[in-house]
C-alpha positions as CSV (number, residue, x, y, z in Angstrom):
1,M,13.0,269.9,247.7
2,G,13.8,271.9,250.7
3,E,14.8,275.3,251.6
4,Y,18.2,276.7,253.4
5,V,18.9,279.6,255.3
6,I,22.4,280.3,255.9
7,K,22.7,283.3,258.6
8,L,26.1,285.5,258.6
9,P,27.8,283.7,261.3
10,D,29.6,285.4,264.3
11,V,32.9,286.1,263.0
12,G,34.3,287.3,266.1
13,E,34.0,287.8,270.3
14,G,31.8,291.3,271.1
15,V,31.1,291.9,267.1
16,A,27.8,292.5,266.4
17,E,27.7,293.3,262.6
18,A,30.3,293.2,259.7
19,E,30.3,294.7,256.3
20,L,29.9,292.7,253.2
21,V,32.9,292.8,250.8
22,E,32.4,290.6,248.2
23,W,29.8,288.0,246.6
24,N,31.6,285.2,244.8
25,V,27.8,283.7,243.7
26,K,25.0,285.2,241.8
27,I,21.6,284.2,241.8
28,G,20.7,281.1,240.1
29,D,24.1,279.3,240.5
30,L,24.5,275.6,241.5
31,V,27.1,275.5,244.3
32,R,28.4,272.6,246.0
33,E,29.5,272.2,250.0
34,D,32.4,273.9,250.6
35,T,32.1,276.5,248.0
36,V,32.9,279.7,249.4
37,L,29.7,282.2,249.0
38,A,30.7,285.5,250.4
39,A,33.6,287.7,251.9
40,V,32.8,289.9,255.4
41,M,34.8,292.1,257.0
42,T,35.5,293.5,260.5
43,D,38.0,295.2,262.3
44,K,40.5,295.0,258.6
45,A,39.7,290.6,259.5
46,T,38.7,289.3,256.0
47,V,36.4,286.3,256.9
48,E,35.2,284.0,253.8
49,I,31.8,282.1,254.4
50,P,31.6,278.7,252.7
51,S,28.0,276.5,251.7
52,P,27.6,273.7,254.0
53,V,25.1,271.8,251.6
54,D,25.1,271.4,247.6
55,G,21.8,273.6,246.1
56,E,21.1,276.2,244.0
57,I,21.5,280.2,245.1
58,L,17.5,281.5,245.6
59,W,18.6,284.9,246.7
60,L,21.3,287.0,248.4
61,G,21.0,289.2,251.7
62,G,22.9,292.6,250.7
63,E,24.6,294.2,248.2
64,I,28.6,294.8,248.4
65,G,29.3,297.9,251.0
66,Q,26.2,296.9,253.1
67,V,26.5,296.3,257.2
68,L,24.9,293.0,258.5
69,A,24.0,292.2,261.6
70,I,25.5,288.8,262.8
71,G,22.8,286.3,263.0
72,S,21.0,287.7,260.4
73,P,20.4,285.8,256.7
74,L,22.8,285.9,254.1
75,V,21.8,283.2,251.5
76,R,18.9,281.2,250.3
77,L,19.5,278.0,248.8
78,K,17.3,275.1,247.2
79,V,18.2,271.8,248.1
80,E,17.4,268.4,247.4
81,G,15.4,266.3,250.4
82,E,14.3,267.9,253.4
83,G,16.0,270.8,253.5
84,H,17.2,269.6,257.3
85,A,21.2,269.3,258.5
86,P,22.7,269.3,261.6
87,Q,24.0,272.8,263.2
88,P,27.5,273.6,262.5
89,A,30.1,275.3,264.9
90,P,30.1,279.1,264.8
91,V,33.0,280.8,263.5
92,K,36.1,281.3,266.2
93,P,37.0,284.6,267.1
94,T,39.6,286.6,265.4
95,K,41.0,283.9,262.3
96,T,40.1,284.9,258.8
97,E,40.1,281.3,257.5
98,P,36.8,280.0,256.4
99,T,34.4,278.8,258.9
100,A,31.1,277.2,258.7
101,P,28.3,279.4,258.7
102,E,24.9,278.9,260.7
103,V,22.4,277.1,258.9
104,E,18.7,276.9,259.7
105,K,15.6,275.7,257.6
106,E,13.6,278.1,256.1
107,S,10.3,275.8,255.1
108,E,8.4,273.0,256.4
109,P,10.0,269.7,254.6
110,L,7.7,268.5,252.0
111,K,5.7,265.3,252.3
112,A,7.5,261.8,252.0
113,E,7.9,261.1,248.3
114,P,9.7,259.3,245.9
115,E,13.0,260.3,245.2
116,K,13.6,261.8,241.8
117,P,16.5,262.0,239.5
118,K,18.6,264.8,240.3
119,P,19.1,267.6,237.8
120,A,21.9,266.8,235.2
121,A,24.0,269.4,236.4
122,V,24.4,268.3,239.9
123,A,24.6,264.6,238.7
124,E,27.3,265.3,236.4
125,T,29.0,266.8,239.2
126,A,28.5,264.2,241.6
127,R,30.1,261.8,239.2
128,A,32.9,264.2,238.4
129,P,33.6,266.4,241.5
130,S,36.6,267.6,240.0
131,Q,34.4,269.5,237.7
132,P,33.1,272.5,238.9
133,F,29.8,273.9,238.2
134,G,28.6,276.1,235.4
135,G,30.8,276.9,232.6
136,A,34.6,277.5,233.4
137,A,35.5,279.8,230.7
138,P,37.6,283.3,230.9
139,R,34.5,285.8,232.4
140,G,33.4,288.8,231.0
141,E,34.2,292.3,231.8
142,G,32.8,293.6,235.2
143,E,32.1,289.8,236.0
144,K,34.0,288.8,239.7
145,P,36.8,285.7,239.2
146,L,36.5,283.5,242.0
147,A,39.8,283.3,243.9
148,S,41.5,283.4,247.4
149,P,43.6,286.0,248.3
150,A,46.6,284.4,247.7
151,V,46.1,283.7,244.1
152,R,44.9,287.4,243.6
153,L,48.1,288.7,244.7
154,R,50.2,286.5,242.5
155,A,47.8,286.9,239.6
156,K,48.1,290.5,240.2
157,E,52.3,290.8,241.0
158,A,52.3,288.3,237.6
159,G,50.2,291.1,235.8
160,V,47.5,289.1,234.8
161,D,43.9,289.6,234.6
162,L,42.3,286.9,236.3
163,R,38.7,287.3,234.5
164,Q,41.2,285.5,231.6
165,V,41.9,282.3,233.4
166,S,39.7,279.6,233.2
167,G,38.9,277.5,237.2
168,T,38.6,274.6,237.7
169,G,37.7,274.5,241.3
170,P,34.0,274.6,242.9
171,A,31.7,277.0,241.1
172,G,34.7,278.0,238.5
173,R,37.0,279.0,241.7
174,I,40.4,279.9,239.9
175,T,43.4,278.1,241.4
176,H,47.1,278.0,241.5
177,E,47.0,275.0,239.4
178,D,45.0,276.9,236.9
179,L,47.6,279.8,236.9
180,E,49.7,277.3,236.7
181,A,48.5,276.3,233.9
182,F,47.7,279.8,232.1
183,F,51.3,280.5,232.9
184,A,52.0,277.3,230.9
185,R,49.8,278.4,227.8
186,G,51.3,282.1,227.5
187,S,48.9,284.9,227.8
188,Q,48.0,286.6,224.6
189,K,48.8,290.2,224.5
190,P,46.5,292.6,222.5
191,G,47.7,294.6,220.0
192,I,48.2,298.3,219.8
193,A,45.2,300.0,219.0
194,A,44.5,302.9,217.7
195,L,44.8,306.6,219.8
196,A,41.3,307.4,220.4
197,P,39.6,309.6,223.7
198,D,38.5,307.6,226.5
199,N,35.5,309.5,227.9
200,S,34.7,306.4,230.2
201,V,33.7,307.1,233.8
202,K,34.1,304.0,236.3
203,E,32.3,304.1,239.3
204,I,34.4,302.5,242.1
205,K,32.1,302.3,245.6
206,V,35.0,302.6,248.6
207,V,33.7,299.4,250.5
208,G,35.9,297.2,252.6
209,L,39.0,298.0,253.9
210,R,39.4,301.3,251.5
211,R,36.8,302.7,253.4
212,K,38.2,301.6,257.0
213,I,41.1,303.2,255.9
214,A,39.1,306.3,254.9
215,E,37.8,306.9,257.9
216,K,40.5,306.2,259.7
217,M,42.5,308.4,257.8
218,A,39.4,311.3,258.2
219,I,39.5,310.8,262.2
220,A,43.2,311.4,262.7
221,K,43.9,314.3,260.2
222,A,40.5,316.3,262.0
223,H,41.8,315.3,265.3
224,I,45.5,315.3,265.4
225,P,47.6,318.8,264.2
226,H,50.6,317.0,262.4
227,I,54.0,318.4,263.2
228,T,56.4,316.5,260.6
229,Y,59.9,316.6,261.1
230,V,62.9,315.7,258.8
231,E,66.3,314.7,259.5
232,E,69.0,312.9,257.0
233,I,70.8,309.8,258.3
234,D,74.3,308.4,257.6
235,V,73.2,304.7,257.5
236,T,76.6,303.8,255.4
237,A,78.3,302.0,258.9
238,L,74.6,300.5,259.3
239,E,74.4,299.0,255.9
240,D,78.0,297.3,256.5
241,L,76.9,296.0,259.6
242,R,73.6,294.6,257.7
243,A,75.7,293.1,255.1
244,T,78.4,291.4,257.5
245,L,75.5,290.1,259.8
246,N,73.1,289.2,256.9
247,A,76.8,287.0,255.1
248,K,77.0,285.1,258.1
249,K,73.5,284.1,259.4
250,R,72.4,280.7,260.4
251,A,69.7,279.1,257.5
252,D,67.3,279.3,260.4
253,Q,67.5,283.0,260.6
254,P,65.7,286.2,258.4
255,K,67.5,288.3,256.5
256,L,68.1,291.8,258.2
257,T,66.8,294.9,256.7
258,V,66.6,298.2,258.3
259,L,63.8,297.8,260.1
260,P,65.0,295.4,262.7
261,F,68.0,298.2,263.5
262,L,64.9,300.9,263.7
263,M,62.6,299.2,266.1
264,R,65.3,298.7,268.4
265,A,66.8,302.3,268.1
266,M,63.0,303.4,268.7
267,V,63.1,301.2,271.9
268,K,66.3,302.3,273.6
269,A,65.2,306.1,272.3
270,I,61.5,305.6,274.0
271,A,63.3,304.5,277.4
272,D,64.3,308.2,277.3
273,Q,61.2,309.8,276.3
274,P,58.4,307.3,277.3
275,Q,55.9,310.1,276.5
276,L,56.5,309.3,272.6
277,N,54.8,306.1,273.3
278,A,52.0,306.9,274.1
279,L,47.5,306.7,273.0
280,Y,46.0,310.1,273.4
281,D,41.8,309.7,274.0
282,D,41.1,313.3,273.1
283,D,37.9,312.7,274.0
284,A,38.7,312.3,278.0
285,N,41.9,314.3,278.1
286,I,44.0,311.0,279.1
287,I,47.1,310.4,277.8
288,H,47.4,306.4,278.2
289,Q,51.4,306.0,278.3
290,H,52.8,302.3,277.8
291,G,55.3,300.3,278.8
292,G,55.2,298.3,276.5
293,V,56.8,298.8,272.9
294,H,54.2,297.6,270.4
295,I,55.5,299.0,267.0
296,G,53.2,299.3,264.5
297,I,54.5,298.4,261.0
298,A,52.3,299.8,258.0
299,A,52.7,297.5,255.2
300,Q,50.8,297.9,251.9
301,T,48.8,294.5,250.4
302,P,46.6,294.0,247.2
303,N,43.6,295.0,249.2
304,G,45.2,298.7,250.8
305,L,47.2,299.8,254.0
306,V,47.0,297.8,256.8
307,V,49.2,297.8,260.4
308,P,50.0,294.3,261.5
309,V,52.1,295.1,265.2
310,V,55.0,293.8,266.3
311,K,54.3,293.2,270.5
312,H,56.7,293.9,272.7
313,A,60.0,295.0,270.9
314,E,61.3,295.7,274.2
315,A,61.9,292.0,275.0
316,R,63.1,291.0,271.5
317,T,66.5,290.9,269.7
318,L,67.2,291.7,266.6
319,W,66.7,288.8,264.7
320,D,63.4,287.9,266.8
321,C,62.1,291.7,265.6
322,A,62.8,290.6,261.8
323,A,61.1,287.4,262.0
324,E,58.4,288.9,263.7
325,V,57.9,291.4,260.7
326,N,58.6,289.0,258.3
327,L,55.7,286.6,259.7
328,L,53.3,289.8,260.2
329,A,54.1,291.1,256.8
330,D,53.4,288.1,254.6
331,A,50.1,287.1,257.0
332,A,48.9,290.8,255.9
333,K,49.6,290.1,252.3
334,T,47.7,287.0,251.8
335,G,44.7,288.1,254.0
336,S,45.5,285.3,256.9
337,A,46.4,287.9,259.2
338,T,44.1,288.2,263.0
339,R,42.1,290.9,264.1
340,E,45.0,290.5,267.6
341,Q,48.0,290.9,265.1
342,L,46.3,294.1,263.6
343,S,45.5,296.0,266.4
344,G,47.2,297.1,269.9
345,S,50.4,299.3,268.2
346,T,51.5,302.2,270.4
347,I,53.6,304.0,268.1
348,T,54.2,303.0,264.0
349,I,57.0,302.6,261.4
350,T,55.8,303.5,257.8
351,S,58.1,302.7,254.7
352,L,57.8,302.5,251.2
353,G,60.9,300.3,250.6
354,S,62.6,301.5,247.2
355,M,60.1,303.6,246.5
356,G,60.7,305.3,249.5
357,G,61.1,309.2,248.0
358,V,63.1,312.1,249.6
359,V,60.8,313.6,251.8
360,T,57.1,311.8,252.9
361,T,54.9,313.9,255.4
362,P,53.3,310.4,256.9
363,V,49.7,310.2,258.8
364,I,49.8,309.2,262.4
365,N,47.6,305.9,263.5
366,Y,45.3,307.6,265.7
367,P,44.8,307.7,268.9
368,E,49.5,307.0,268.8
369,V,51.0,310.4,269.1
370,A,53.6,309.6,266.6
371,I,54.9,307.7,263.7
372,I,58.1,307.1,261.9
373,G,58.7,307.5,258.2
374,V,61.5,305.4,256.1
375,N,62.6,307.4,252.9
376,K,65.0,305.4,250.3
377,I,68.5,304.9,250.6
378,M,70.9,306.4,248.1
379,V,74.5,307.3,247.1
380,R,75.4,311.1,248.4
381,P,78.2,312.7,248.3
382,V,79.1,314.5,251.6
383,W,81.6,316.7,252.8
384,D,84.3,315.8,255.2
385,G,85.5,318.9,256.0
386,T,88.7,318.3,253.0
387,S,86.4,316.7,250.1
388,F,83.3,315.3,249.2
389,I,82.9,311.3,249.8
390,P,80.2,308.9,248.8
391,R,78.0,308.1,251.7
392,K,74.6,306.4,252.0
393,M,72.2,308.4,253.7
394,M,68.6,308.0,254.3
395,N,66.2,310.6,255.7
396,L,63.6,309.8,258.4
397,S,60.3,311.7,257.6
398,S,58.5,311.9,261.2
399,S,54.8,313.3,262.3
400,F,54.0,314.1,265.7
401,D,51.1,315.2,267.6
402,H,51.5,318.6,268.1
403,R,48.8,318.6,271.6
404,V,51.0,316.2,273.3
405,I,54.3,316.5,272.2
406,D,56.2,319.8,271.3
407,G,58.5,320.2,268.7
408,W,61.7,320.3,271.1
409,D,60.9,316.6,272.3
410,A,60.2,315.8,268.4
411,A,63.6,316.8,267.2
412,V,65.4,315.4,270.4
413,F,63.8,311.8,269.5
414,I,64.9,311.7,266.3
415,Q,68.1,313.0,266.9
416,R,68.6,310.1,269.6
417,I,67.2,307.9,266.6
418,K,69.7,309.7,264.4
419,T,72.7,309.0,266.7
420,L,72.1,305.1,267.2
421,L,71.4,304.4,263.5
422,E,74.5,306.1,262.6
423,T,76.7,304.4,265.2
424,P,74.8,301.4,265.2
425,A,77.3,299.5,267.4
426,L,75.7,301.4,270.4
427,I,72.3,300.1,269.5
428,F,73.9,296.6,271.4
429,V,75.5,298.7,274.4
430,E,73.5,298.1,277.5
431,G,72.2,301.2,279.8
């Protein structure tokens, strides 16, 4: 028998450490090659670490939430043979797909001796590779189910507790086929329990993306004196135009939402007030005013809030903006967004969709100086001078860094966007 050490691989250029956000195995587990052992996070990009060999888990190199240095030992495995294997390639930067981690020999190879028969569990797996190591029974309370981000998202949207789903993948990993089988069988709903007080307290460690969100929000509120400006927008004409364009769109074109129109309106408004498209380095007292309009789109995911970025919105058409928003939203929700897609914004849009409420007070995406908040569209009675008529109305709740953006400039900016959205033909007029 031999022993392998799997080291934390290079997960991005210039990255010296990563946070351990998930263990998919425990000591004593038998794993197969390509079984996902753990997930680490850096700069909001999550990377799954697979095993390059079959073996038994002897040691785990940290606890959830712990920050590990690149190259530090992550997992020790007991393996058959001498414990020697080719060096795998390092993880490519900015990608979130699993790549082979570094492996090095931990102990001297044993002296040559007659080959011993494999343990029953390993031998059985060799004969039937489709069967996972360990049992595939539903997992107990508190035990983390093994599943990819896409499977987790699908289960969450369906209201399924993954602990009740049997996994047939490596190490009991739950696949899309397992979910399909679970849906086909139908989940059993528990009976109505008697009313009783619940005095339980659950401790939830703040790790991974949630910790990064908390840190960034704290920095934004600590550094930026916010001013929030709310304006009511009549989007009746915009909604009529949007419905017409969607009805006549080509099959290869995405469905238009309000966001692409707002993005194009922001581009035109920023052309008149470029100081809104900027990053403020408050340590050096320097404002970096950008020519390119890189719009962050705050997106809610199963793991928390992320901000994928539509680069160079000033050079994109309405349909191009819509396509890029869809692409980035899908990548963010499935956890496949790269660091490049999640960085570089100069101004941000935040929207809660149909749950957008009437008014919000969005927090600026530090170190930007402005964020535009979209509230839900509602039909309201509007006085036209002679009578009340139904109109589709939407509020924009926007926040600005009051150190560098005066209240007057903020109001002028939003009023310009209001004019463009209420008369959407102006969005397409050059000059």
